[in-house]
Backbone as CSV, one residue per row, in Angstrom:
resi,resn,N_x,N_y,N_z,CA_x,CA_y,CA_z,C_x,C_y,C_z
1,UNK,79.042,100.131,299.847,79.581,101.063,298.866,78.556,102.119,298.506
2,UNK,77.311,101.699,298.310,76.272,102.657,297.957,76.095,103.690,299.052
3,UNK,76.195,103.241,300.310,76.012,104.166,301.418,77.146,105.177,301.474
4,UNK,78.403,104.738,301.284,79.521,105.668,301.341,79.446,106.672,300.201
5,UNK,78.987,106.234,299.026,78.832,107.160,297.910,77.770,108.199,298.228
6,UNK,76.729,107.754,298.934,75.669,108.696,299.316,76.204,109.742,300.275
7,UNK,76.986,109.338,301.228,77.561,110.302,302.162,78.446,111.287,301.427
8,UNK,79.262,110.773,300.507,80.188,111.631,299.777,79.426,112.658,298.947
9,UNK,78.371,112.221,298.325,77.637,113.153,297.471,76.925,114.219,298.293
10,UNK,76.434,113.873,299.470,75.781,114.860,300.317,76.785,115.816,300.938
11,UNK,78.026,115.343,301.105,79.016,116.135,301.831,79.699,117.175,300.965
12,UNK,79.551,117.110,299.649,80.279,118.016,298.773,79.393,119.172,298.346
13,UNK,79.887,120.371,298.512,79.171,121.564,298.085,80.067,122.374,297.165
14,UNK,79.537,122.873,296.086,80.318,123.683,295.150,80.088,125.156,295.426
15,UNK,81.179,125.902,295.281,81.031,127.341,295.452,80.507,127.950,294.153
16,UNK,80.422,129.260,294.143,79.803,129.939,293.014,80.606,129.798,291.733
17,UNK,81.892,129.480,291.832,82.723,129.345,290.640,82.735,127.930,290.129
18,UNK,82.014,127.043,290.787,81.971,125.660,290.338,83.013,124.787,290.997
19,UNK,83.877,125.351,291.881,84.896,124.561,292.555,84.347,123.925,293.811
20,UNK,85.208,123.157,294.472,84.786,122.494,295.699,84.853,123.481,296.854
21,UNK,83.790,123.611,297.600,83.756,124.484,298.755,83.699,123.687,300.040
22,UNK,83.201,124.332,301.120,83.100,123.677,302.406,82.057,122.566,302.343
23,UNK,82.422,121.389,302.862,81.483,120.266,302.873,80.347,120.544,303.842
24,UNK,79.181,120.014,303.524,78.018,120.161,304.381,77.447,118.791,304.715
25,UNK,77.010,118.633,305.982,76.479,117.359,306.448,75.206,117.600,307.245
26,UNK,74.239,116.745,307.049,73.175,116.639,308.033,73.708,115.755,309.166
27,UNK,72.995,115.721,310.268,73.552,115.085,311.452,73.803,113.590,311.252
28,UNK,72.904,112.902,310.514,73.120,111.473,310.323,74.293,111.207,309.390
29,UNK,74.485,112.083,308.381,75.634,111.935,307.489,76.940,112.241,308.220
30,UNK,76.905,113.244,309.099,78.092,113.572,309.892,78.475,112.412,310.796
31,UNK,77.474,111.773,311.395,77.749,110.637,312.267,78.419,109.507,311.504
32,UNK,77.919,109.214,310.299,78.540,108.149,309.499,79.958,108.518,309.094
33,UNK,80.170,109.756,308.689,81.509,110.175,308.257,82.508,110.126,309.396
34,UNK,82.047,110.405,310.619,82.945,110.436,311.777,83.041,109.093,312.480
35,UNK,82.239,108.113,312.056,82.261,106.815,312.707,81.682,106.841,314.102
36,UNK,80.669,107.668,314.324,80.038,107.755,315.633,78.528,107.662,315.455
37,UNK,77.772,108.112,316.449,76.314,108.030,316.392,75.706,109.417,316.539
38,UNK,74.471,109.549,316.078,73.747,110.812,316.242,73.601,111.141,317.721
39,UNK,73.358,110.126,318.520,73.220,110.339,319.967,74.494,110.916,320.558
40,UNK,75.662,110.412,320.142,76.922,110.944,320.652,77.115,112.395,320.244
41,UNK,76.779,112.711,318.997,76.945,114.085,318.522,76.130,115.043,319.380
42,UNK,74.891,114.681,319.660,74.050,115.547,320.478,74.577,115.646,321.903
43,UNK,75.125,114.532,322.407,75.701,114.563,323.756,76.921,115.484,323.799
44,UNK,77.776,115.447,322.763,78.954,116.326,322.715,78.525,117.790,322.654
45,UNK,77.456,118.067,321.914,76.957,119.442,321.853,76.450,119.897,323.219
46,UNK,75.736,119.016,323.923,75.217,119.370,325.241,76.354,119.641,326.227
47,UNK,77.493,118.938,326.062,78.637,119.118,326.958,79.537,120.272,326.535
48,UNK,79.206,120.925,325.447,80.007,122.047,324.982,81.266,121.658,324.245
49,UNK,81.358,120.393,323.805,82.542,119.931,323.078,82.437,120.190,321.583
50,UNK,81.223,120.351,321.081,80.997,120.499,319.651,80.111,121.715,319.412
51,UNK,80.514,122.629,318.524,79.682,123.806,318.248,78.353,123.396,317.622
52,UNK,77.322,124.182,317.816,76.035,123.857,317.201,76.099,124.019,315.683
53,UNK,75.200,123.365,314.969,75.204,123.486,313.512,74.594,124.816,313.072
54,UNK,74.802,125.129,311.818,74.127,126.280,311.226,72.729,125.843,310.794
55,UNK,71.753,126.627,311.133,70.374,126.265,310.800,70.007,126.805,309.430
56,UNK,69.486,125.929,308.611,68.905,126.307,307.320,67.458,125.857,307.350
57,UNK,66.593,126.809,307.664,65.215,126.443,307.935,65.171,125.737,309.276
58,UNK,64.680,124.531,309.266,64.640,123.737,310.491,65.699,122.643,310.501
59,UNK,66.596,122.643,309.522,67.607,121.602,309.384,68.957,122.128,309.853
60,UNK,69.612,121.379,310.729,70.957,121.727,311.174,71.998,121.230,310.189
61,UNK,72.878,122.115,309.742,73.911,121.773,308.759,75.280,121.895,309.421
62,UNK,76.050,120.814,309.348,77.406,120.766,309.898,78.414,120.865,308.752
63,UNK,79.667,121.161,309.099,80.692,121.266,308.063,81.943,120.491,308.472
64,UNK,83.037,120.686,307.724,84.272,119.930,307.955,84.882,120.215,309.323
65,UNK,84.650,121.410,309.857,85.210,121.711,311.180,84.547,120.836,312.244
66,UNK,83.258,120.571,312.088,82.579,119.659,313.015,83.122,118.235,312.875
67,UNK,83.380,117.818,311.633,83.913,116.469,311.409,85.290,116.326,312.041
68,UNK,86.140,117.336,311.856,87.478,117.285,312.453,87.397,117.245,313.973
69,UNK,86.484,118.029,314.554,86.337,118.044,316.003,85.859,116.683,316.510
70,UNK,84.919,116.070,315.808,84.425,114.758,316.223,85.532,113.710,316.194
71,UNK,86.359,113.745,315.169,87.464,112.779,315.091,88.453,112.992,316.221
72,UNK,88.727,114.244,316.557,89.622,114.544,317.674,89.033,114.040,318.989
73,UNK,87.756,114.287,319.215,87.104,113.829,320.439,87.195,112.315,320.545
74,UNK,86.937,111.623,319.428,87.006,110.164,319.443,88.387,109.656,319.802
75,UNK,89.438,110.291,319.252,90.807,109.867,319.547,91.139,110.093,321.014
76,UNK,90.741,111.237,321.561,91.048,111.535,322.957,90.281,110.623,323.911
77,UNK,89.041,110.295,323.565,88.274,109.378,324.404,88.914,107.995,324.420
78,UNK,89.403,107.529,323.267,90.055,106.224,323.204,91.307,106.190,324.065
79,UNK,91.946,107.330,324.232,93.175,107.385,325.016,92.916,107.647,326.492
80,UNK,91.646,107.639,326.883,91.334,107.707,328.298,91.053,109.085,328.859
81,UNK,90.971,110.108,328.003,90.679,111.442,328.507,89.215,111.548,328.932
82,UNK,88.978,112.298,329.982,87.612,112.553,330.420,87.015,113.696,329.596
83,UNK,85.694,113.833,329.664,85.038,114.913,328.935,85.512,116.273,329.443
84,UNK,85.780,116.363,330.737,86.221,117.646,331.295,87.579,118.058,330.726
85,UNK,88.503,117.100,330.632,89.829,117.415,330.087,89.720,117.758,328.601
86,UNK,88.911,117.011,327.875,88.736,117.295,326.445,88.174,118.703,326.253
87,UNK,87.222,119.073,327.094,86.632,120.411,326.983,87.684,121.485,327.222
88,UNK,88.585,121.249,328.201,89.652,122.221,328.465,90.592,122.336,327.271
89,UNK,90.960,121.195,326.668,91.848,121.229,325.509,91.191,121.950,324.341
90,UNK,89.939,121.616,324.089,89.207,122.252,322.999,89.095,123.752,323.249
91,UNK,88.825,124.130,324.498,88.735,125.547,324.824,90.054,126.271,324.614
92,UNK,91.169,125.590,324.917,92.482,126.198,324.700,92.718,126.444,323.219
93,UNK,92.341,125.459,322.390,92.484,125.664,320.942,91.647,126.861,320.474
94,UNK,90.413,126.910,320.959,89.508,127.955,320.475,89.959,129.343,320.879
95,UNK,90.668,129.466,322.006,91.148,130.767,322.450,92.552,131.064,321.945
96,UNK,93.096,130.168,321.140,94.393,130.415,320.521,95.578,130.122,321.399
97,UNK,95.377,129.409,322.505,96.498,129.087,323.377,97.347,127.979,322.767
98,UNK,98.618,127.969,323.133,99.529,126.933,322.639,99.393,125.701,323.517
99,UNK,98.858,124.637,322.954,98.702,123.398,323.724,99.682,122.336,323.231
100,UNK,100.733,122.733,322.547,101.687,121.751,322.025,102.360,120.985,323.152
101,UNK,102.604,121.674,324.302,103.226,120.973,325.417,102.310,119.869,325.939
102,UNK,101.022,120.182,326.044,100.073,119.182,326.528,100.012,118.009,325.568
103,UNK,99.970,118.304,324.272,99.899,117.229,323.294,101.200,116.435,323.264
104,UNK,102.320,117.098,323.534,103.595,116.374,323.606,103.607,115.400,324.766
105,UNK,103.087,115.827,325.921,102.983,114.930,327.067,102.009,113.801,326.760
106,UNK,100.909,114.137,326.092,99.923,113.110,325.733,100.549,112.053,324.838
107,UNK,101.407,112.474,323.909,102.052,111.515,323.018,102.986,110.594,323.794
108,UNK,103.730,111.160,324.732,104.634,110.351,325.547,103.850,109.332,326.358
109,UNK,102.704,109.744,326.889,101.921,108.864,327.740,101.209,107.769,326.959
110,UNK,100.927,108.007,325.684,100.134,107.040,324.921,100.956,106.245,323.915
111,UNK,102.203,106.622,323.678,103.040,105.835,322.772,103.268,104.440,323.345
112,UNK,103.341,103.416,322.498,103.594,102.062,323.008,104.958,101.973,323.677
113,UNK,105.063,101.093,324.665,106.302,100.912,325.411,107.138,99.774,324.840
114,UNK,106.756,99.261,323.737,107.517,98.188,323.105,107.679,98.501,321.619
115,UNK,108.841,98.135,321.083,109.072,98.313,319.650,108.706,97.055,318.867
116,UNK,108.067,96.103,319.555,107.700,94.852,318.904,106.599,95.092,317.872
117,UNK,106.750,94.487,316.714,105.764,94.634,315.644,104.718,93.536,315.776
118,UNK,103.434,93.886,315.908,102.395,92.854,316.010,102.354,91.967,314.773
119,UNK,101.849,90.762,314.943,101.717,89.828,313.834,100.287,89.336,313.715
120,UNK,100.083,88.370,312.856,98.762,87.766,312.689,98.913,86.250,312.675
121,UNK,97.831,85.569,312.966,97.817,84.106,312.942,96.413,83.645,312.608
122,UNK,96.327,82.612,311.799,95.032,82.039,311.474,94.620,81.047,312.559
123,UNK,93.344,80.708,312.565,92.864,79.712,313.517,93.601,78.395,313.317
124,UNK,93.812,78.016,312.057,94.493,76.759,311.756,95.909,76.748,312.315
125,UNK,96.611,77.881,312.199,97.973,77.960,312.723,97.991,77.855,314.246
126,UNK,97.048,78.520,314.897,96.985,78.461,316.359,96.655,77.052,316.845
127,UNK,95.715,76.396,316.165,95.346,75.032,316.547,96.510,74.088,316.337
128,UNK,97.230,74.244,315.210,98.364,73.360,314.930,99.465,73.517,315.978
129,UNK,99.632,74.739,316.494,100.702,74.997,317.458,100.304,74.645,318.885
130,UNK,99.068,74.996,319.258,98.671,74.877,320.660,97.568,73.852,320.916
131,UNK,96.780,73.527,319.901,95.605,72.722,320.171,95.566,71.395,319.461
132,UNK,96.716,70.884,319.044,96.730,69.593,318.345,96.173,68.502,319.255
133,UNK,95.196,67.768,318.751,94.611,66.679,319.516,93.473,67.089,320.420
134,UNK,93.170,68.389,320.516,92.078,68.845,321.365,90.754,68.729,320.624
135,UNK,89.695,68.477,321.378,88.356,68.460,320.795,87.954,69.877,320.397
136,UNK,86.940,69.966,319.538,86.541,71.267,319.005,86.101,72.226,320.102
137,UNK,85.359,71.722,321.092,84.914,72.597,322.174,86.082,73.055,323.039
138,UNK,87.099,72.196,323.196,88.286,72.580,323.951,89.080,73.650,323.210
139,UNK,89.164,73.522,321.890,89.853,74.544,321.089,89.159,75.889,321.256
140,UNK,87.822,75.887,321.184,87.074,77.140,321.337,87.309,77.750,322.708
141,UNK,87.349,76.908,323.743,87.583,77.411,325.098,88.973,78.011,325.236
142,UNK,89.967,77.351,324.660,91.333,77.859,324.731,91.478,79.179,323.969
143,UNK,90.829,79.268,322.815,90.893,80.517,322.053,90.252,81.651,322.840
144,UNK,89.100,81.382,323.452,88.436,82.417,324.243,89.319,82.860,325.408
145,UNK,89.973,81.919,326.044,90.821,82.266,327.178,92.047,83.060,326.732
146,UNK,92.607,82.676,325.591,93.766,83.392,325.070,93.405,84.810,324.679
147,UNK,92.209,84.994,324.125,91.728,86.337,323.805,91.539,87.148,325.082
148,UNK,90.953,86.535,326.107,90.721,87.234,327.375,92.028,87.709,328.009
149,UNK,93.101,86.968,327.798,94.408,87.345,328.338,95.089,88.427,327.495
150,UNK,94.526,88.726,326.329,95.127,89.738,325.464,96.276,89.226,324.627
151,UNK,96.463,87.910,324.562,97.558,87.358,323.770,97.228,87.347,322.286
152,UNK,95.946,87.244,321.961,95.481,87.352,320.579,94.214,88.194,320.566
153,UNK,93.912,88.789,319.403,92.733,89.634,319.266,92.016,89.268,317.972
154,UNK,90.723,88.969,318.023,89.990,88.642,316.792,90.055,89.796,315.796
155,UNK,90.305,89.471,314.553,90.396,90.484,313.501,89.961,89.856,312.177
156,UNK,88.671,89.920,311.907,88.157,89.309,310.688,88.213,87.791,310.767
157,UNK,88.814,87.187,309.743,88.900,85.719,309.699,90.202,85.199,310.293
158,UNK,90.951,86.069,310.987,92.188,85.634,311.624,92.331,86.352,312.968
159,UNK,93.477,86.213,313.590,93.729,86.855,314.878,94.943,87.764,314.774
160,UNK,94.857,88.914,315.405,96.003,89.806,315.547,96.785,89.356,316.773
161,UNK,98.108,89.330,316.655,98.972,88.905,317.759,99.770,90.125,318.221
162,UNK,99.362,90.783,319.321,100.065,91.988,319.770,101.540,91.743,320.068
163,UNK,101.865,90.562,320.635,103.255,90.248,320.963,103.609,88.860,320.448
164,UNK,104.199,88.767,319.249,104.637,87.459,318.757,105.640,86.782,319.686
165,UNK,106.408,87.568,320.440,107.380,86.978,321.359,106.666,86.171,322.446
166,UNK,105.606,86.735,322.999,104.867,86.010,324.034,104.259,84.734,323.474
167,UNK,103.736,84.811,322.267,103.152,83.622,321.657,104.223,82.570,321.401
168,UNK,105.417,83.018,321.026,106.529,82.090,320.798,106.929,81.396,322.106
169,UNK,106.953,82.154,323.197,107.279,81.545,324.496,106.258,80.474,324.836
170,UNK,104.982,80.793,324.639,103.946,79.810,324.912,104.094,78.567,324.065
171,UNK,104.426,78.743,322.785,104.611,77.602,321.889,105.777,76.727,322.337
172,UNK,106.862,77.346,322.808,108.019,76.592,323.273,107.678,75.790,324.531
173,UNK,106.901,76.390,325.428,106.516,75.678,326.646,105.603,74.495,326.341
174,UNK,104.668,74.695,325.423,103.791,73.598,325.021,104.596,72.498,324.343
175,UNK,105.552,72.886,323.498,106.386,71.899,322.823,107.241,71.115,323.816
176,UNK,107.545,71.733,324.965,108.342,71.051,325.988,107.511,70.079,326.811
177,UNK,106.206,70.033,326.537,105.355,69.076,327.227,104.485,69.647,328.320
178,UNK,104.490,70.969,328.482,103.664,71.595,329.502,102.254,71.791,328.940
179,UNK,101.216,71.364,329.655,99.843,71.508,329.147,99.493,72.965,328.876
180,UNK,98.685,73.181,327.843,98.319,74.540,327.467,97.602,75.257,328.598
181,UNK,96.744,74.555,329.330,96.059,75.193,330.455,97.055,75.737,331.474
182,UNK,98.109,74.978,331.741,99.119,75.422,332.700,99.884,76.631,332.166
183,UNK,100.148,76.631,330.867,100.837,77.777,330.257,99.982,79.029,330.374
184,UNK,98.675,78.916,330.118,97.788,80.066,330.227,97.639,80.509,331.675
185,UNK,97.676,79.540,332.604,97.618,79.882,334.027,98.807,80.759,334.421
186,UNK,99.999,80.351,333.999,101.184,81.108,334.379,101.230,82.450,333.668
187,UNK,100.705,82.500,332.439,100.640,83.775,331.722,99.745,84.761,332.467
188,UNK,98.637,84.266,332.973,97.717,85.135,333.717,98.368,85.627,335.005
189,UNK,99.093,84.761,335.687,99.749,85.152,336.925,100.870,86.159,336.677
190,UNK,101.660,85.915,335.626,102.761,86.836,335.321,102.222,88.193,334.904
191,UNK,101.131,88.196,334.146,100.521,89.470,333.759,100.113,90.260,335.002
192,UNK,99.508,89.577,335.970,99.110,90.250,337.209,100.338,90.777,337.964
193,UNK,101.415,89.980,337.999,102.647,90.429,338.665,103.204,91.678,337.982
194,UNK,103.180,91.688,336.646,103.722,92.829,335.898,102.879,94.080,336.118
195,UNK,101.570,93.901,336.285,100.719,95.051,336.570,101.082,95.655,337.927
196,UNK,101.454,94.803,338.879,101.885,95.306,340.189,103.186,96.096,340.045
197,UNK,104.132,95.550,339.289,105.417,96.236,339.081,105.197,97.576,338.385
198,UNK,104.371,97.581,337.327,104.102,98.825,336.611,103.434,99.836,337.529
199,UNK,102.517,99.358,338.367,101.849,100.258,339.303,102.816,100.906,340.274
200,UNK,103.814,100.155,340.702,104.791,100.715,341.643,105.624,101.813,340.977
201,UNK,106.018,101.594,339.730,106.780,102.632,339.021,105.925,103.877,338.806
202,UNK,104.690,103.671,338.367,103.817,104.813,338.107,103.521,105.568,339.393
203,UNK,103.283,104.856,340.483,103.032,105.527,341.758,104.239,106.336,342.208
204,UNK,105.429,105.797,341.967,106.649,106.516,342.342,106.747,107.841,341.604
205,UNK,106.542,107.785,340.284,106.644,109.008,339.479,105.480,109.945,339.784
206,UNK,104.299,109.380,340.006,103.147,110.225,340.311,103.363,110.993,341.608
207,UNK,103.902,110.308,342.601,104.100,110.949,343.906,105.098,112.090,343.846
208,UNK,106.151,111.904,343.040,107.242,112.880,343.066,107.266,113.814,341.858
209,UNK,106.495,113.496,340.806,106.535,114.331,339.603,105.145,114.781,339.167
210,UNK,104.233,113.828,338.987,102.927,114.162,338.418,102.091,115.064,339.317
211,UNK,102.355,115.044,340.627,101.540,115.858,341.518,101.702,117.346,341.259
212,UNK,102.707,117.702,340.504,102.854,119.119,340.138,101.689,119.589,339.275
213,UNK,101.062,118.655,338.574,99.928,119.019,337.731,98.639,119.166,338.526
214,UNK,98.648,118.802,339.806,97.427,118.775,340.592,97.328,119.956,341.562
215,UNK,98.182,120.950,341.389,98.109,122.138,342.233,97.083,123.104,341.656
216,UNK,96.768,124.125,342.429,95.816,125.135,341.973,96.412,126.021,340.889
217,UNK,97.747,126.085,340.844,98.409,126.911,339.825,98.614,126.062,338.570
218,UNK,98.111,126.501,337.413,98.280,125.708,336.184,99.760,125.505,335.874
219,UNK,100.177,124.305,335.500,101.582,124.053,335.179,102.005,124.811,333.934
220,UNK,103.252,125.249,333.940,103.779,125.945,332.771,104.195,124.938,331.709
221,UNK,104.477,125.462,330.516,104.968,124.590,329.452,106.260,123.910,329.839
222,UNK,107.093,124.605,330.629,108.354,124.014,331.081,108.091,122.836,332.022
223,UNK,107.099,122.996,332.934,106.754,121.910,333.846,106.281,120.674,333.078
224,UNK,105.408,120.886,332.108,104.870,119.771,331.327,105.972,119.092,330.531
225,UNK,106.873,119.890,329.966,107.996,119.318,329.223,108.895,118.478,330.108
226,UNK,109.095,118.928,331.346,109.926,118.164,332.276,109.279,116.835,332.629
227,UNK,107.970,116.853,332.826,107.262,115.615,333.140,107.338,114.642,331.966
228,UNK,107.177,115.163,330.759,107.289,114.304,329.577,108.678,113.678,329.491
229,UNK,109.708,114.451,329.837,111.072,113.919,329.799,111.263,112.804,330.826
230,UNK,110.635,112.947,332.011,110.734,111.902,333.023,110.113,110.606,332.520
231,UNK,108.952,110.716,331.877,108.290,109.520,331.356,109.153,108.864,330.283
232,UNK,109.788,109.664,329.431,110.679,109.093,328.405,111.831,108.331,329.055
233,UNK,112.397,108.892,330.122,113.518,108.221,330.786,113.085,106.939,331.467
234,UNK,111.806,106.851,331.850,111.319,105.649,332.524,111.360,104.426,331.617
235,UNK,111.201,104.616,330.325,111.064,103.477,329.416,112.247,102.511,329.509
236,UNK,113.480,102.966,329.276,114.591,102.011,329.405,114.877,101.636,330.856
237,UNK,114.571,102.538,331.812,114.886,102.248,333.206,114.076,101.073,333.738
238,UNK,112.825,100.980,333.328,111.982,99.885,333.816,112.586,98.546,333.432
239,UNK,112.988,98.421,332.176,113.573,97.150,331.728,114.914,96.904,332.406
240,UNK,115.700,97.970,332.591,117.007,97.814,333.221,116.876,97.345,334.662
241,UNK,115.794,97.704,335.338,115.584,97.276,336.718,115.021,95.864,336.761
242,UNK,114.024,95.583,335.903,113.328,94.304,335.964,114.229,93.152,335.533
243,UNK,115.005,93.336,334.471,115.822,92.245,333.928,116.783,91.649,334.964
244,UNK,117.614,92.462,335.648,118.531,91.844,336.626,117.819,91.236,337.823
245,UNK,116.722,91.839,338.270,115.983,91.266,339.391,115.405,89.903,339.028
246,UNK,114.821,89.789,337.839,114.234,88.507,337.446,115.333,87.479,337.207
247,UNK,116.494,87.931,336.709,117.598,86.992,336.496,118.093,86.421,337.821
248,UNK,118.267,87.286,338.810,118.731,86.803,340.122,117.688,85.904,340.777
249,UNK,116.424,86.295,340.654,115.372,85.476,341.252,115.309,84.103,340.602
250,UNK,115.485,84.039,339.272,115.455,82.760,338.576,116.628,81.890,339.018
251,UNK,117.798,82.479,339.183,118.954,81.706,339.639,118.658,81.060,340.994
252,UNK,118.139,81.856,341.911,117.857,81.347,343.255,116.781,80.272,343.233
253,UNK,115.690,80.547,342.507,114.570,79.608,342.472,114.943,78.296,341.782
254,UNK,115.671,78.397,340.667,116.052,77.180,339.945,116.968,76.312,340.795
255,UNK,117.935,76.941,341.444,118.846,76.168,342.285,118.107,75.501,343.437
256,UNK,117.153,76.227,344.031,116.415,75.665,345.161,115.469,74.555,344.717
257,UNK,114.793,74.784,343.573,113.787,73.827,343.125,114.397,72.578,342.520
258,UNK,115.518,72.729,341.799,116.096,71.594,341.087,117.291,70.978,341.799
259,UNK,117.697,71.580,342.912,118.859,71.043,343.617,118.663,69.601,344.048
260,UNK,117.509,69.304,344.622,117.244,67.934,345.081,117.246,66.963,343.909
261,UNK,116.630,67.364,342.794,116.602,66.487,341.619,117.996,66.243,341.059
262,UNK,118.841,67.265,341.078,120.205,67.095,340.583,120.991,66.134,341.476
263,UNK,120.769,66.226,342.786,121.436,65.311,343.698,120.989,63.870,343.445
264,UNK,119.691,63.691,343.186,119.166,62.355,342.899,119.802,61.791,341.632
265,UNK,119.904,62.620,340.597,120.520,62.175,339.342,121.987,61.830,339.557
266,UNK,122.685,62.668,340.343,124.105,62.424,340.604,124.300,61.109,341.361
267,UNK,123.453,60.880,342.368,123.554,59.628,343.115,123.271,58.421,342.229
268,UNK,122.286,58.567,341.326,121.938,57.475,340.425,123.126,57.150,339.485
269,UNK,123.747,58.199,338.957,124.893,57.973,338.082,126.046,57.337,338.847
270,UNK,126.215,57.772,340.096,127.308,57.198,340.908,127.073,55.709,341.144
271,UNK,125.829,55.312,341.394,125.529,53.907,341.598,125.765,53.105,340.326
272,UNK,125.412,53.708,339.177,125.645,53.003,337.907,127.137,52.769,337.666
273,UNK,127.957,53.765,337.989,129.390,53.609,337.804,129.936,52.521,338.749
274,UNK,129.372,52.498,339.979,129.846,51.506,340.939,129.480,50.108,340.474
């Protein structure tokens, strides 16, 4: 708390009328306010992503425009943009170009593909559901493996659950008597299978749509809007394709795998009746 108050007090500057004016930051205060490091700030300046500070004597003074730029850079980096692309976007803003189409495509590409609301779970709840009877070291190993699979994420004194549905499926399988290790094994395999399916869809669209962005001629706003529309249409189409294929495959596999067992049960019942 003391540190945040210090940043706030250094960041506020009053104008000549006594009102609040443009905030001022030294580089270390700017780094704290933006949630980054002094080293990153200097690296962004060297790459031309961040304007240099105003010099007052030998001290560089930054303002709110630098803070806003740093926050934007951080968001774009988290979404996978390269420094070169960020520099182009920043340059477009600085020259007054309309980049709303680019940002619209960026939103389509980074929006979640599921409307599922994440949940939370305590360690005690996870152990009660999945680790009853396990030794302490086994519980720790299972938690680490579940985190590695992305099924849960550490968050303070509890875990964030990105997909409660997946966790519910796992709980049902464990309750049916399937060992937790086997459930995690199949989760890892299915995740890999889904990555292959997603890759095939993305490659299809990339080959026939996204390559328009890779020509020497810059794409127009209309081109970018069309690509964004294709990505939007992909969302329901992926599920519409996967659901019937997996349903048919399950029908075939279940009949093939359990057919012999059903015949054995039928023969056993027939003998009992006889």
